[in-house]
All heavy atoms as TSV, in Angstrom:
chain	resi	resn	atom	element	x	y	z
A	1	MET	N	N	0.851	-1.174	-0.003
A	1	MET	CA	C	-0.004	-0.002	0.004
A	1	MET	C	C	0.894	1.239	-0.004
A	1	MET	O	O	1.582	1.503	0.972
A	1	MET	CB	C	-0.901	-0.011	1.229
A	1	MET	CG	C	-1.534	1.284	1.541
A	1	MET	SD	S	-2.567	1.400	3.020
A	1	MET	CE	C	-2.326	-0.060	3.941
A	2	PRO	N	N	0.911	2.027	-1.070
A	2	PRO	CA	C	1.704	3.242	-1.094
A	2	PRO	C	C	1.047	4.354	-0.289
A	2	PRO	O	O	-0.172	4.512	-0.303
A	2	PRO	CB	C	1.768	3.606	-2.560
A	2	PRO	CG	C	0.565	2.967	-3.169
A	2	PRO	CD	C	0.290	1.746	-2.359
A	3	VAL	N	N	1.884	5.099	0.428
A	3	VAL	CA	C	1.419	6.247	1.186
A	3	VAL	C	C	2.163	7.465	0.656
A	3	VAL	O	O	3.394	7.474	0.620
A	3	VAL	CB	C	1.696	6.082	2.697
A	3	VAL	CG1	C	1.248	7.319	3.452
A	3	VAL	CG2	C	0.978	4.838	3.225
A	4	VAL	N	N	1.410	8.469	0.246
A	4	VAL	CA	C	1.991	9.724	-0.246
A	4	VAL	C	C	1.705	10.782	0.797
A	4	VAL	O	O	0.563	11.001	1.179
A	4	VAL	CB	C	1.361	10.130	-1.600
A	4	VAL	CG1	C	1.958	11.445	-2.083
A	4	VAL	CG2	C	1.544	9.029	-2.632
A	5	GLN	N	N	2.757	11.416	1.285
A	5	GLN	CA	C	2.607	12.474	2.283
A	5	GLN	C	C	2.890	13.814	1.638
A	5	GLN	O	O	3.932	14.005	1.024
A	5	GLN	CB	C	3.541	12.253	3.455
A	5	GLN	CG	C	3.319	13.234	4.570
A	5	GLN	CD	C	4.100	12.882	5.829
A	5	GLN	OE1	O	4.679	11.808	5.924
A	5	GLN	NE2	N	4.115	13.790	6.762
A	6	VAL	N	N	1.939	14.746	1.771
A	6	VAL	CA	C	2.037	16.070	1.167
A	6	VAL	C	C	1.910	17.117	2.277
A	6	VAL	O	O	1.005	17.026	3.102
A	6	VAL	CB	C	0.920	16.298	0.118
A	6	VAL	CG1	C	1.010	17.676	-0.494
A	6	VAL	CG2	C	0.967	15.220	-0.937
A	7	THR	N	N	2.806	18.099	2.280
A	7	THR	CA	C	2.710	19.204	3.230
A	7	THR	C	C	2.473	20.476	2.428
A	7	THR	O	O	3.235	20.786	1.519
A	7	THR	CB	C	4.002	19.331	4.058
A	7	THR	OG1	O	4.230	18.090	4.738
A	7	THR	CG2	C	3.871	20.442	5.087
A	8	LEU	N	N	1.404	21.171	2.763
A	8	LEU	CA	C	1.020	22.406	2.076
A	8	LEU	C	C	1.057	23.576	3.034
A	8	LEU	O	O	0.859	23.405	4.237
A	8	LEU	CB	C	-0.411	22.300	1.538
A	8	LEU	CG	C	-0.729	21.147	0.609
A	8	LEU	CD1	C	-2.233	21.092	0.361
A	8	LEU	CD2	C	0.017	21.294	-0.676
A	9	THR	N	N	1.324	24.753	2.503
A	9	THR	CA	C	1.152	25.937	3.332
A	9	THR	C	C	-0.336	26.223	3.463
A	9	THR	O	O	-1.117	25.950	2.548
A	9	THR	CB	C	1.896	27.161	2.742
A	9	THR	OG1	O	1.483	27.358	1.408
A	9	THR	CG2	C	3.383	26.966	2.804
A	10	HIS	N	N	-0.722	26.728	4.582
A	10	HIS	CA	C	-2.131	26.981	4.897
A	10	HIS	C	C	-2.744	27.967	3.905
A	10	HIS	O	O	-2.082	28.867	3.424
A	10	HIS	CB	C	-2.262	27.545	6.313
A	10	HIS	CG	C	-3.651	27.809	6.716
A	10	HIS	ND1	N	-4.531	26.794	7.046
A	10	HIS	CD2	C	-4.348	28.958	6.860
A	10	HIS	CE1	C	-5.700	27.330	7.349
A	10	HIS	NE2	N	-5.618	28.623	7.245
A	11	GLY	N	N	-4.015	27.757	3.579
A	11	GLY	CA	C	-4.737	28.725	2.789
A	11	GLY	C	C	-5.402	28.182	1.545
A	11	GLY	O	O	-6.117	28.902	0.873
A	12	ARG	N	N	-5.194	26.919	1.215
A	12	ARG	CA	C	-5.846	26.378	0.026
A	12	ARG	C	C	-7.270	25.954	0.364
A	12	ARG	O	O	-7.553	25.516	1.462
A	12	ARG	CB	C	-5.054	25.201	-0.515
A	12	ARG	CG	C	-3.766	25.662	-1.170
A	12	ARG	CD	C	-2.875	24.499	-1.522
A	12	ARG	NE	N	-1.691	24.922	-2.227
A	12	ARG	CZ	C	-0.632	25.485	-1.646
A	12	ARG	NH1	N	-0.619	25.692	-0.354
A	12	ARG	NH2	N	0.411	25.843	-2.350
A	13	SER	N	N	-8.149	26.048	-0.607
A	13	SER	CA	C	-9.549	25.682	-0.394
A	13	SER	C	C	-9.673	24.163	-0.296
A	13	SER	O	O	-8.851	23.424	-0.848
A	13	SER	CB	C	-10.407	26.198	-1.539
A	13	SER	OG	O	-10.138	25.457	-2.708
A	14	PRO	N	N	-10.713	23.693	0.385
A	14	PRO	CA	C	-10.948	22.248	0.441
A	14	PRO	C	C	-11.084	21.638	-0.954
A	14	PRO	O	O	-10.624	20.507	-1.180
A	14	PRO	CB	C	-12.264	22.128	1.224
A	14	PRO	CG	C	-12.313	23.357	2.064
A	14	PRO	CD	C	-11.671	24.423	1.215
A	15	GLU	N	N	-11.665	22.361	-1.900
A	15	GLU	CA	C	-11.818	21.851	-3.263
A	15	GLU	C	C	-10.460	21.662	-3.926
A	15	GLU	O	O	-10.235	20.683	-4.644
A	15	GLU	CB	C	-12.687	22.787	-4.113
A	15	GLU	CG	C	-14.127	22.905	-3.657
A	15	GLU	CD	C	-14.300	23.868	-2.488
A	15	GLU	OE1	O	-13.433	24.752	-2.253
A	15	GLU	OE2	O	-15.313	23.779	-1.779
A	16	THR	N	N	-9.552	22.600	-3.715
A	16	THR	CA	C	-8.203	22.500	-4.275
A	16	THR	C	C	-7.465	21.314	-3.699
A	16	THR	O	O	-6.816	20.553	-4.433
A	16	THR	CB	C	-7.408	23.798	-4.015
A	16	THR	OG1	O	-8.098	24.887	-4.649
A	16	THR	CG2	C	-5.993	23.713	-4.547
A	17	ILE	N	N	-7.575	21.111	-2.402
A	17	ILE	CA	C	-6.911	19.983	-1.744
A	17	ILE	C	C	-7.496	18.679	-2.268
A	17	ILE	O	O	-6.766	17.746	-2.589
A	17	ILE	CB	C	-7.026	20.110	-0.228
A	17	ILE	CG1	C	-6.222	21.316	0.263
A	17	ILE	CG2	C	-6.522	18.835	0.464
A	17	ILE	CD1	C	-6.414	21.672	1.713
A	18	ARG	N	N	-8.797	18.610	-2.370
A	18	ARG	CA	C	-9.457	17.385	-2.869
A	18	ARG	C	C	-9.018	17.084	-4.295
A	18	ARG	O	O	-8.767	15.926	-4.642
A	18	ARG	CB	C	-10.975	17.572	-2.805
A	18	ARG	CG	C	-11.746	16.367	-3.285
A	18	ARG	CD	C	-11.663	15.238	-2.262
A	18	ARG	NE	N	-12.182	14.025	-2.851
A	18	ARG	CZ	C	-11.437	12.964	-3.153
A	18	ARG	NH1	N	-10.159	12.931	-2.889
A	18	ARG	NH2	N	-11.974	11.908	-3.701
A	19	SER	N	N	-8.921	18.106	-5.126
A	19	SER	CA	C	-8.485	17.927	-6.513
A	19	SER	C	C	-7.051	17.412	-6.558
A	19	SER	O	O	-6.701	16.543	-7.346
A	19	SER	CB	C	-8.605	19.267	-7.254
A	19	SER	OG	O	-8.106	19.138	-8.558
A	20	MET	N	N	-6.182	17.931	-5.694
A	20	MET	CA	C	-4.802	17.472	-5.625
A	20	MET	C	C	-4.718	15.998	-5.208
A	20	MET	O	O	-3.978	15.226	-5.784
A	20	MET	CB	C	-4.001	18.334	-4.652
A	20	MET	CG	C	-2.541	17.939	-4.556
A	20	MET	SD	S	-1.776	18.442	-3.014
A	20	MET	CE	C	-2.786	17.635	-1.809
A	21	ILE	N	N	-5.512	15.639	-4.208
A	21	ILE	CA	C	-5.542	14.243	-3.765
A	21	ILE	C	C	-5.971	13.325	-4.906
A	21	ILE	O	O	-5.362	12.279	-5.136
A	21	ILE	CB	C	-6.476	14.083	-2.536
A	21	ILE	CG1	C	-5.863	14.771	-1.326
A	21	ILE	CG2	C	-6.756	12.609	-2.249
A	21	ILE	CD1	C	-6.808	14.907	-0.137
A	22	SER	N	N	-6.994	13.730	-5.638
A	22	SER	CA	C	-7.455	12.923	-6.778
A	22	SER	C	C	-6.378	12.791	-7.837
A	22	SER	O	O	-6.170	11.691	-8.401
A	22	SER	CB	C	-8.706	13.559	-7.412
A	22	SER	OG	O	-9.777	13.496	-6.522
A	23	ALA	N	N	-5.661	13.886	-8.129
A	23	ALA	CA	C	-4.614	13.843	-9.148
A	23	ALA	C	C	-3.456	12.939	-8.712
A	23	ALA	O	O	-2.927	12.176	-9.527
A	23	ALA	CB	C	-4.102	15.262	-9.431
A	24	ILE	N	N	-3.090	13.010	-7.457
A	24	ILE	CA	C	-2.011	12.136	-6.952
A	24	ILE	C	C	-2.440	10.684	-7.032
A	24	ILE	O	O	-1.667	9.831	-7.496
A	24	ILE	CB	C	-1.636	12.529	-5.501
A	24	ILE	CG1	C	-0.927	13.891	-5.496
A	24	ILE	CG2	C	-0.752	11.452	-4.860
A	24	ILE	CD1	C	-0.740	14.475	-4.106
A	25	THR	N	N	-3.633	10.406	-6.588
A	25	THR	CA	C	-4.142	9.029	-6.621
A	25	THR	C	C	-4.163	8.508	-8.047
A	25	THR	O	O	-3.712	7.389	-8.331
A	25	THR	CB	C	-5.541	8.955	-5.985
A	25	THR	OG1	O	-5.465	9.400	-4.621
A	25	THR	CG2	C	-6.089	7.542	-6.028
A	26	GLN	N	N	-4.662	9.310	-8.968
A	26	GLN	CA	C	-4.740	8.879	-10.363
A	26	GLN	C	C	-3.354	8.644	-10.946
A	26	GLN	O	O	-3.138	7.692	-11.714
A	26	GLN	CB	C	-5.503	9.892	-11.211
A	26	GLN	CG	C	-5.862	9.371	-12.579
A	26	GLN	CD	C	-6.747	8.119	-12.502
A	26	GLN	OE1	O	-7.748	8.091	-11.801
A	26	GLN	NE2	N	-6.361	7.067	-13.220
A	27	ALA	N	N	-2.393	9.465	-10.589
A	27	ALA	CA	C	-1.013	9.275	-11.077
A	27	ALA	C	C	-0.444	7.950	-10.573
A	27	ALA	O	O	0.258	7.250	-11.319
A	27	ALA	CB	C	-0.134	10.446	-10.639
A	28	MET	N	N	-0.744	7.614	-9.348
A	28	MET	CA	C	-0.260	6.348	-8.787
A	28	MET	C	C	-0.902	5.170	-9.527
A	28	MET	O	O	-0.242	4.184	-9.848
A	28	MET	CB	C	-0.573	6.252	-7.287
A	28	MET	CG	C	0.109	7.344	-6.457
A	28	MET	SD	S	1.885	7.231	-6.446
A	28	MET	CE	C	2.123	5.964	-5.248
A	29	VAL	N	N	-2.182	5.275	-9.824
A	29	VAL	CA	C	-2.898	4.219	-10.547
A	29	VAL	C	C	-2.355	4.116	-11.976
A	29	VAL	O	O	-2.048	3.017	-12.449
A	29	VAL	CB	C	-4.426	4.489	-10.543
A	29	VAL	CG1	C	-5.152	3.549	-11.474
A	29	VAL	CG2	C	-4.982	4.394	-9.121
A	30	ASP	N	N	-2.227	5.252	-12.661
A	30	ASP	CA	C	-1.766	5.262	-14.043
A	30	ASP	C	C	-0.353	4.721	-14.195
A	30	ASP	O	O	-0.018	4.112	-15.210
A	30	ASP	CB	C	-1.819	6.687	-14.631
A	30	ASP	CG	C	-3.227	7.188	-14.829
A	30	ASP	OD1	O	-4.195	6.366	-14.733
A	30	ASP	OD2	O	-3.382	8.411	-15.031
A	31	SER	N	N	0.487	4.923	-13.186
A	31	SER	CA	C	1.862	4.428	-13.265
A	31	SER	C	C	1.972	2.961	-12.865
A	31	SER	O	O	3.053	2.390	-12.926
A	31	SER	CB	C	2.778	5.297	-12.383
A	31	SER	OG	O	2.427	5.143	-11.026
A	32	GLY	N	N	0.863	2.379	-12.458
A	32	GLY	CA	C	0.874	0.959	-12.115
A	32	GLY	C	C	1.388	0.652	-10.727
A	32	GLY	O	O	1.651	-0.512	-10.386
A	33	VAL	N	N	1.518	1.650	-9.881
A	33	VAL	CA	C	2.052	1.441	-8.539
A	33	VAL	C	C	1.075	0.630	-7.685
A	33	VAL	O	O	1.484	-0.288	-6.979
A	33	VAL	CB	C	2.382	2.798	-7.861
A	33	VAL	CG1	C	2.735	2.609	-6.397
A	33	VAL	CG2	C	3.505	3.486	-8.603
A	34	ALA	N	N	-0.199	0.990	-7.752
A	34	ALA	CA	C	-1.189	0.303	-6.916
A	34	ALA	C	C	-2.577	0.613	-7.422
A	34	ALA	O	O	-2.804	1.602	-8.119
A	34	ALA	CB	C	-1.065	0.799	-5.464
A	35	PRO	N	N	-3.545	-0.235	-7.067
A	35	PRO	CA	C	-4.943	0.081	-7.407
A	35	PRO	C	C	-5.422	1.265	-6.568
A	35	PRO	O	O	-4.885	1.542	-5.498
A	35	PRO	CB	C	-5.708	-1.201	-7.061
A	35	PRO	CG	C	-4.831	-1.941	-6.121
A	35	PRO	CD	C	-3.437	-1.535	-6.387
A	36	LYS	N	N	-6.405	1.933	-7.097
A	36	LYS	CA	C	-6.934	3.146	-6.451
A	36	LYS	C	C	-7.271	2.945	-4.969
A	36	LYS	O	O	-6.972	3.798	-4.128
A	36	LYS	CB	C	-8.169	3.613	-7.221
A	36	LYS	CG	C	-8.727	4.950	-6.801
A	36	LYS	CD	C	-9.869	5.320	-7.730
A	36	LYS	CE	C	-10.326	6.730	-7.514
A	36	LYS	NZ	N	-11.364	7.119	-8.461
A	37	GLU	N	N	-7.872	1.831	-4.645
A	37	GLU	CA	C	-8.311	1.578	-3.279
A	37	GLU	C	C	-7.137	1.427	-2.306
A	37	GLU	O	O	-7.315	1.548	-1.084
A	37	GLU	CB	C	-9.175	0.304	-3.206
A	37	GLU	CG	C	-10.433	0.388	-4.052
A	37	GLU	CD	C	-10.170	0.183	-5.545
A	37	GLU	OE1	O	-9.171	-0.466	-5.924
A	37	GLU	OE2	O	-10.959	0.716	-6.348
A	38	ALA	N	N	-5.943	1.165	-2.812
A	38	ALA	CA	C	-4.786	0.937	-1.945
A	38	ALA	C	C	-3.961	2.204	-1.710
A	38	ALA	O	O	-3.146	2.227	-0.791
A	38	ALA	CB	C	-3.879	-0.132	-2.562
A	39	VAL	N	N	-4.198	3.239	-2.488
A	39	VAL	CA	C	-3.392	4.461	-2.371
A	39	VAL	C	C	-3.889	5.270	-1.166
A	39	VAL	O	O	-5.076	5.476	-0.987
A	39	VAL	CB	C	-3.480	5.315	-3.662
A	39	VAL	CG1	C	-2.720	6.629	-3.495
A	39	VAL	CG2	C	-2.987	4.538	-4.857
A	40	ARG	N	N	-2.914	5.724	-0.353
A	40	ARG	CA	C	-3.238	6.581	0.785
A	40	ARG	C	C	-2.514	7.909	0.574
A	40	ARG	O	O	-1.328	7.935	0.276
A	40	ARG	CB	C	-2.750	5.965	2.112
A	40	ARG	CG	C	-3.325	4.585	2.402
A	40	ARG	CD	C	-4.836	4.672	2.632
A	40	ARG	NE	N	-5.402	3.403	3.010
A	40	ARG	CZ	C	-6.056	2.604	2.181
A	40	ARG	NH1	N	-6.205	2.938	0.918
A	40	ARG	NH2	N	-6.585	1.471	2.588
A	41	VAL	N	N	-3.246	9.001	0.745
A	41	VAL	CA	C	-2.653	10.339	0.617
A	41	VAL	C	C	-2.888	11.067	1.931
A	41	VAL	O	O	-4.006	11.201	2.392
A	41	VAL	CB	C	-3.276	11.139	-0.557
A	41	VAL	CG1	C	-2.649	12.519	-0.652
A	41	VAL	CG2	C	-3.136	10.381	-1.866
A	42	MET	N	N	-1.780	11.470	2.558
A	42	MET	CA	C	-1.834	12.198	3.844
A	42	MET	C	C	-1.484	13.659	3.577
A	42	MET	O	O	-0.417	13.948	3.043
A	42	MET	CB	C	-0.854	11.605	4.834
A	42	MET	CG	C	-1.156	10.162	5.185
A	42	MET	SD	S	0.151	9.356	6.149
A	42	MET	CE	C	0.627	10.575	7.322
A	43	VAL	N	N	-2.362	14.575	3.937
A	43	VAL	CA	C	-2.136	15.997	3.697
A	43	VAL	C	C	-2.012	16.707	5.043
A	43	VAL	O	O	-2.882	16.583	5.899
A	43	VAL	CB	C	-3.290	16.625	2.878
A	43	VAL	CG1	C	-3.057	18.102	2.667
A	43	VAL	CG2	C	-3.444	15.900	1.540
A	44	SER	N	N	-0.942	17.450	5.184
A	44	SER	CA	C	-0.722	18.283	6.375
A	44	SER	C	C	-0.614	19.718	5.928
A	44	SER	O	O	-0.128	20.008	4.830
A	44	SER	CB	C	0.595	17.903	7.066
A	44	SER	OG	O	0.599	16.557	7.451
A	45	GLU	N	N	-1.078	20.625	6.768
A	45	GLU	CA	C	-0.969	22.049	6.467
A	45	GLU	C	C	-0.115	22.722	7.539
A	45	GLU	O	O	-0.223	22.383	8.713
A	45	GLU	CB	C	-2.332	22.734	6.430
A	45	GLU	CG	C	-3.160	22.402	5.216
A	45	GLU	CD	C	-4.418	23.231	5.148
A	45	GLU	OE1	O	-5.303	23.009	5.990
A	45	GLU	OE2	O	-4.516	24.083	4.257
A	46	ILE	N	N	0.722	23.657	7.095
A	46	ILE	CA	C	1.546	24.412	8.024
A	46	ILE	C	C	1.352	25.899	7.754
A	46	ILE	O	O	0.988	26.296	6.650
A	46	ILE	CB	C	3.050	24.061	7.889
A	46	ILE	CG1	C	3.576	24.359	6.483
A	46	ILE	CG2	C	3.304	22.612	8.270
A	46	ILE	CD1	C	5.067	24.256	6.340
A	47	PRO	N	N	1.590	26.747	8.746
A	47	PRO	CA	C	1.506	28.186	8.513
A	47	PRO	C	C	2.575	28.624	7.529
A	47	PRO	O	O	3.664	28.048	7.476
A	47	PRO	CB	C	1.759	28.797	9.902
A	47	PRO	CG	C	1.611	27.700	10.881
A	47	PRO	CD	C	1.870	26.416	10.150
A	48	THR	N	N	2.275	29.661	6.738
A	48	THR	CA	C	3.257	30.138	5.765
A	48	THR	C	C	4.541	30.611	6.446
A	48	THR	O	O	5.599	30.567	5.839
A	48	THR	CB	C	2.685	31.272	4.901
A	48	THR	OG1	O	2.230	32.320	5.759
A	48	THR	CG2	C	1.555	30.784	4.027
A	49	ALA	N	N	4.457	31.036	7.693
A	49	ALA	CA	C	5.664	31.478	8.416
A	49	ALA	C	C	6.611	30.321	8.707
A	49	ALA	O	O	7.762	30.542	9.060
A	49	ALA	CB	C	5.258	32.161	9.722
A	50	HIS	N	N	6.152	29.093	8.563
A	50	HIS	CA	C	6.980	27.921	8.842
A	50	HIS	C	C	7.533	27.271	7.594
A	50	HIS	O	O	8.073	26.168	7.652
A	50	HIS	CB	C	6.192	26.892	9.640
A	50	HIS	CG	C	5.805	27.379	10.987
A	50	HIS	ND1	N	4.943	26.683	11.805
A	50	HIS	CD2	C	6.134	28.510	11.689
A	50	HIS	CE1	C	4.771	27.342	12.934
A	50	HIS	NE2	N	5.488	28.456	12.893
A	51	PHE	N	N	7.424	27.928	6.445
A	51	PHE	CA	C	7.945	27.376	5.208
A	51	PHE	C	C	8.810	28.429	4.532
A	51	PHE	O	O	8.399	29.575	4.392
A	51	PHE	CB	C	6.805	26.965	4.266
A	51	PHE	CG	C	7.294	26.333	2.998
A	51	PHE	CD1	C	7.599	24.995	2.956
A	51	PHE	CD2	C	7.476	27.088	1.850
A	51	PHE	CE1	C	8.069	24.395	1.789
A	51	PHE	CE2	C	7.928	26.505	0.675
A	51	PHE	CZ	C	8.244	25.176	0.644
A	52	ALA	N	N	9.996	28.044	4.146
A	52	ALA	CA	C	10.910	29.013	3.529
A	52	ALA	C	C	11.575	28.434	2.298
A	52	ALA	O	O	11.760	27.217	2.185
A	52	ALA	CB	C	11.984	29.428	4.529
A	53	ALA	N	N	11.905	29.311	1.370
A	53	ALA	CA	C	12.755	28.973	0.239
A	53	ALA	C	C	14.039	29.749	0.479
A	53	ALA	O	O	14.041	30.987	0.471
A	53	ALA	CB	C	12.090	29.377	-1.063
A	54	GLY	N	N	15.111	29.032	0.728
A	54	GLY	CA	C	16.333	29.693	1.174
A	54	GLY	C	C	16.108	30.211	2.578
A	54	GLY	O	O	15.612	29.477	3.431
A	55	ASP	N	N	16.401	31.477	2.812
A	55	ASP	CA	C	16.203	32.036	4.155
A	55	ASP	C	C	15.039	33.028	4.200
A	55	ASP	O	O	14.933	33.817	5.120
A	55	ASP	CB	C	17.497	32.680	4.664
A	55	ASP	CG	C	17.935	33.863	3.803
A	55	ASP	OD1	O	17.371	34.051	2.707
A	55	ASP	OD2	O	18.839	34.586	4.236
A	56	VAL	N	N	14.149	32.955	3.208
A	56	VAL	CA	C	12.985	33.863	3.169
A	56	VAL	C	C	11.721	33.023	3.264
A	56	VAL	O	O	11.498	32.131	2.451
A	56	VAL	CB	C	12.983	34.687	1.852
A	56	VAL	CG1	C	11.761	35.584	1.806
A	56	VAL	CG2	C	14.254	35.484	1.726
A	57	THR	N	N	10.895	33.318	4.268
A	57	THR	CA	C	9.645	32.565	4.399
A	57	THR	C	C	8.664	32.973	3.320
A	57	THR	O	O	8.767	34.061	2.735
A	57	THR	CB	C	8.984	32.761	5.781
A	57	THR	OG1	O	8.556	34.100	5.879
A	57	THR	CG2	C	9.928	32.410	6.914
A	58	ILE	N	N	7.717	32.121	3.074
A	58	ILE	CA	C	6.672	32.430	2.098
A	58	ILE	C	C	5.929	33.700	2.514
A	58	ILE	O	O	5.633	34.564	1.688
A	58	ILE	CB	C	5.675	31.246	1.953
A	58	ILE	CG1	C	6.402	30.019	1.408
A	58	ILE	CG2	C	4.479	31.618	1.106
A	58	ILE	CD1	C	6.909	30.182	-0.005
A	59	ALA	N	N	5.642	33.844	3.804
A	59	ALA	CA	C	4.938	35.027	4.301
A	59	ALA	C	C	5.747	36.289	4.017
A	59	ALA	O	O	5.198	37.312	3.620
A	59	ALA	CB	C	4.668	34.887	5.800
A	60	GLU	N	N	7.082	36.236	4.219
A	60	GLU	CA	C	7.929	37.385	3.950
A	60	GLU	C	C	7.952	37.705	2.456
A	60	GLU	O	O	7.924	38.863	2.060
A	60	GLU	CB	C	9.355	37.130	4.449
A	60	GLU	CG	C	9.448	37.062	5.963
A	60	GLU	CD	C	10.794	36.533	6.428
A	60	GLU	OE1	O	11.429	35.717	5.716
A	60	GLU	OE2	O	11.198	36.925	7.534
A	61	ARG	N	N	7.999	36.668	1.626
A	61	ARG	CA	C	8.023	36.885	0.173
A	61	ARG	C	C	6.733	37.560	-0.278
A	61	ARG	O	O	6.754	38.476	-1.084
A	61	ARG	CB	C	8.208	35.540	-0.545
A	61	ARG	CG	C	8.390	35.738	-2.051
A	61	ARG	CD	C	8.635	34.479	-2.822
A	61	ARG	NE	N	9.362	33.475	-2.096
A	61	ARG	CZ	C	9.184	32.167	-2.253
A	61	ARG	NH1	N	8.314	31.724	-3.121
A	61	ARG	NH2	N	9.865	31.295	-1.541
A	62	HIS	N	N	5.580	37.093	0.238
A	62	HIS	CA	C	4.310	37.711	-0.142
A	62	HIS	C	C	4.236	39.155	0.326
A	62	HIS	O	O	3.733	40.021	-0.384
A	62	HIS	CB	C	3.128	36.910	0.401
A	62	HIS	CG	C	2.911	35.622	-0.314
A	62	HIS	ND1	N	2.372	35.558	-1.574
A	62	HIS	CD2	C	3.167	34.345	0.037
A	62	HIS	CE1	C	2.319	34.303	-1.977
A	62	HIS	NE2	N	2.807	33.555	-1.006
A	63	ALA	N	N	4.750	39.433	1.517
A	63	ALA	CA	C	4.721	40.807	2.055
A	63	ALA	C	C	5.574	41.717	1.179
A	63	ALA	O	O	5.214	42.862	0.929
A	63	ALA	CB	C	5.211	40.828	3.495
A	64	ALA	N	N	6.706	41.212	0.702
A	64	ALA	CA	C	7.598	42.008	-0.131
A	64	ALA	C	C	6.994	42.292	-1.511
A	64	ALA	O	O	7.318	43.298	-2.138
A	64	ALA	CB	C	8.940	41.294	-0.302
A	65	GLN	N	N	6.073	41.441	-1.965
A	65	GLN	CA	C	5.465	41.604	-3.277
A	65	GLN	C	C	4.270	42.527	-3.245
A	65	GLN	O	O	3.807	42.975	-4.297
A	65	GLN	CB	C	5.031	40.238	-3.840
A	65	GLN	CG	C	6.203	39.345	-4.184
A	65	GLN	CD	C	5.754	37.948	-4.566
A	65	GLN	OE1	O	4.595	37.589	-4.433
A	65	GLN	NE2	N	6.684	37.147	-5.045
A	66	GLN	N	N	3.748	42.823	-2.050
A	66	GLN	CA	C	2.572	43.700	-1.940
A	66	GLN	C	C	2.991	45.143	-2.234
A	66	GLN	O	O	4.039	45.574	-1.799
A	66	GLN	CB	C	1.977	43.619	-0.538
A	66	GLN	CG	C	1.441	42.244	-0.174
A	66	GLN	CD	C	0.338	41.809	-1.104
A	66	GLN	OE1	O	-0.516	42.587	-1.480
A	66	GLN	NE2	N	0.349	40.530	-1.462
A	67	PRO	N	N	2.162	45.875	-2.967
A	67	PRO	CA	C	2.511	47.281	-3.245
A	67	PRO	C	C	2.493	48.071	-1.953
A	67	PRO	O	O	1.716	47.783	-1.025
A	67	PRO	CB	C	1.418	47.738	-4.195
A	67	PRO	CG	C	0.315	46.769	-4.054
A	67	PRO	CD	C	0.909	45.470	-3.566
A	68	ALA	N	N	3.369	49.033	-1.858
A	68	ALA	CA	C	3.424	49.879	-0.668
A	68	ALA	C	C	2.126	50.657	-0.534
A	68	ALA	O	O	1.508	51.065	-1.507
A	68	ALA	CB	C	4.606	50.828	-0.772
A	69	THR	N	N	1.712	50.884	0.698
A	69	THR	CA	C	0.510	51.657	0.985
A	69	THR	C	C	0.817	53.115	0.682
A	69	THR	O	O	1.787	53.667	1.194
A	69	THR	CB	C	0.086	51.480	2.446
A	69	THR	OG1	O	-0.052	50.090	2.710
A	69	THR	CG2	C	-1.214	52.217	2.730
A	70	PRO	N	N	0.001	53.751	-0.154
A	70	PRO	CA	C	0.278	55.173	-0.463
A	70	PRO	C	C	0.141	56.041	0.795
A	70	PRO	O	O	-0.734	55.792	1.622
A	70	PRO	CB	C	-0.757	55.528	-1.504
A	70	PRO	CG	C	-1.791	54.457	-1.478
A	70	PRO	CD	C	-1.157	53.267	-0.809
A	71	THR	N	N	1.039	56.986	0.915
A	71	THR	CA	C	0.960	57.905	2.058
A	71	THR	C	C	0.252	59.160	1.619
A	71	THR	O	O	0.304	59.574	0.471
A	71	THR	CB	C	2.371	58.253	2.570
A	71	THR	OG1	O	3.109	58.813	1.499
A	71	THR	CG2	C	3.069	57.017	3.093
A	72	GLU	N	N	-0.427	59.763	2.552
A	72	GLU	CA	C	-1.148	61.002	2.263
A	72	GLU	C	C	-0.178	62.155	2.331
A	72	GLU	O	O	0.536	62.317	3.309
A	72	GLU	CB	C	-2.283	61.185	3.279
A	72	GLU	CG	C	-3.199	62.317	2.935
A	72	GLU	CD	C	-4.366	62.393	3.886
A	72	GLU	OE1	O	-4.933	61.331	4.201
A	72	GLU	OE2	O	-4.674	63.503	4.318
A	73	GLU	N	N	-0.134	62.934	1.281
A	73	GLU	CA	C	0.775	64.073	1.244
A	73	GLU	C	C	0.022	65.342	1.602
A	73	GLU	O	O	-1.134	65.536	1.202
A	73	GLU	CB	C	1.404	64.210	-0.132
A	73	GLU	CG	C	2.345	63.057	-0.466
A	73	GLU	CD	C	3.024	63.279	-1.811
A	73	GLU	OE1	O	3.085	64.419	-2.264
A	73	GLU	OE2	O	3.478	62.282	-2.378
A	74	THR	N	N	0.678	66.202	2.329
A	74	THR	CA	C	0.090	67.489	2.704
A	74	THR	C	C	0.470	68.510	1.655
A	74	THR	O	O	1.670	68.670	1.361
A	74	THR	CB	C	0.612	67.939	4.088
A	74	THR	OG1	O	0.369	66.897	5.002
A	74	THR	CG2	C	-0.064	69.209	4.532
A	75	PRO	N	N	-0.493	69.194	1.033
A	75	PRO	CA	C	-0.134	70.202	0.022
A	75	PRO	C	C	0.661	71.349	0.644
A	75	PRO	O	O	0.406	71.734	1.792
A	75	PRO	CB	C	-1.480	70.674	-0.523
A	75	PRO	CG	C	-2.525	70.105	0.356
A	75	PRO	CD	C	-1.899	69.109	1.255
A	76	THR	N	N	1.623	71.852	-0.100
A	76	THR	CA	C	2.416	72.976	0.421
A	76	THR	C	C	2.068	74.258	-0.270
A	76	THR	O	O	1.516	74.330	-1.320
A	76	THR	CB	C	3.922	72.718	0.211
A	76	THR	OG1	O	4.141	72.450	-1.166
A	76	THR	CG2	C	4.371	71.591	1.085
């Protein structure tokens, strides 16, 4: 019985997770690894602050990509 363990950053919809599980299961079946009923997919979610690429967390990367908040200027 193959077990596939997937760790995702928090925030995906239940429909997206379900679709991913179906795609993984189908890939295992199509590759001949095991019948559909034998495939187990374990999904864990972690906060974005706990996942990094290099030394930058996903949360920090998203914050850096957000446009700066415009400041109100006082007319002179």
